[in-house]
N, C-alpha and C positions, 0 to 999 in steps of 0.2 A: 461229514460233520466237521465243523470248525473247532479248533482247540480253544477252550474257554480262557486259557492263559496267554493266548497270542496278544502281543502288545497293543496293536491298534487296527481298526478297520478304517480305511480311507475311501471316501466316495468323492468322485470328481463330477462336476456338472459344467457344461458349457452352455451359456446363454447366447443365442445369436439373434440378429435382426431378421425379420421375415422378408427378405428380398430375393428369394429364389436362389439362382446359381451364384449370385454375387453377394452371398451372405457374409457378413463380417462378424468377427468375434467381438462381443461387447464386454464380456466379463468372464474370467475363469474363477471358479469357486472350488475350494478344497474344504470339505467338511470332515473333521476328525471326530469319530465316534468312539467313546470308551468301550472296551470289551466288557463282557460280564465279570471277568476277574478284576478289572479295574473298578467297576461299580461296587463289587464286594469289598475291595480294599478301601474305597471311599467311605462306605458305610461303617467299616471297622474303625477307621481313623476318627470319624465323627463321633461314634459311640465312646471311644477312648477319651477324646477331648472333653466330652460331657462329663464322664466319670471323674477325670482329673480336675475339672473345674469345680465340681461339687466338693470333692475331697479338699481342694485348696481353700475354698471358702470356709469349710469346717475347721481346718487347721489354723487359718488366719484368725478366726474368732477365738479359738482356744488359746492361741499364742497371745492374743491381746488380753484375754482373761488372766493369763499367767503374769504378764507384765503389770497389769493393774493391781493384782494381788501383791506382787512383789514390791510395788511402790506405794502400797497402802492407800489406794484410791478410795475416795469417799463413796460409800454405797448409796447414799441419798442423791448423788449427782445423777441426772437423767441418763447421760451417756454410759456411765459406769454401771448403773442399774440395768440398762438395756443389754450391755455386753455380758454381765453376770447372768441375767435371765436366759439369754439366747445360748450362751456357752454351757450353762448348767444342764441343758438337755443332753449335750454330747459328753459331758464330763461325769454326769451322775453315776453311770455304771462303775466308775473307777474311784469315786469318793470313798474314803475310809479304807482304801487299799493298804495304806501305810499308817493307819491309826487315826491321826487327828483330822478333824474337819477344818475347812478354812475359817478364819476369824476375820471378818471385814473390818477395815479401819486400822489394822496394824499390819506391818509388813509380814507377809507370809509366803513361804516357798512351797507352792503346791505341786508336789511331785505327781499327783494324780493327773494333772494337765499334761505333763510330759509323757506319761504312759499313754494317755488318750491320743496324743499326737502320733506316737509311734504305732499304736494299734490302727488308727485311721489310715496312716500311710501304708501299712501292710495290707489292710483291707482294700484300699485303692489299687495296689499292685496286684492283688489276687483277682479282683474283678476285671482288671485290664487283661490279665493273662487268660482268664476264662473267656473273655470276649474274643481274644485272638484264636483260641481253640474252636470256638463256635462259628465265628464269622469269617475267618481267613479262607481265601480260595483254596480249593483242593488241588494239589499237584497231580498231573497225570502219571500213571504208573510207568516206571522205567523198564524197558524191555531189553 
């Protein structure tokens, strides 16, 4: 049985012309096949990239909300309204954490947005670590 953590399986093929004893080599091919462990690692890295992409988009929207509120962006503007509506979904669990709700149209330092950013970063890190525990290839026992 082959070790699943072995780095690579290499298969070589030689293609020859069909001319009997005077056959000449036309082409040498080397095909590199990933091992099962490498395939598992590729799945792990892809899953982690997806998680961090989603977390990054959420954090970017919340950070944009924080800046727009700090600069007193007009809520009636289409872009500001879109950002407030989209980010409101992610900031809602943290609103009122420190008392006051945001007032649109006046400069407002929304600490709930900063807490939300920190929580979503920790959540992304936690999911990433769980994926490592679940999808990482298992090492063979040392004897």
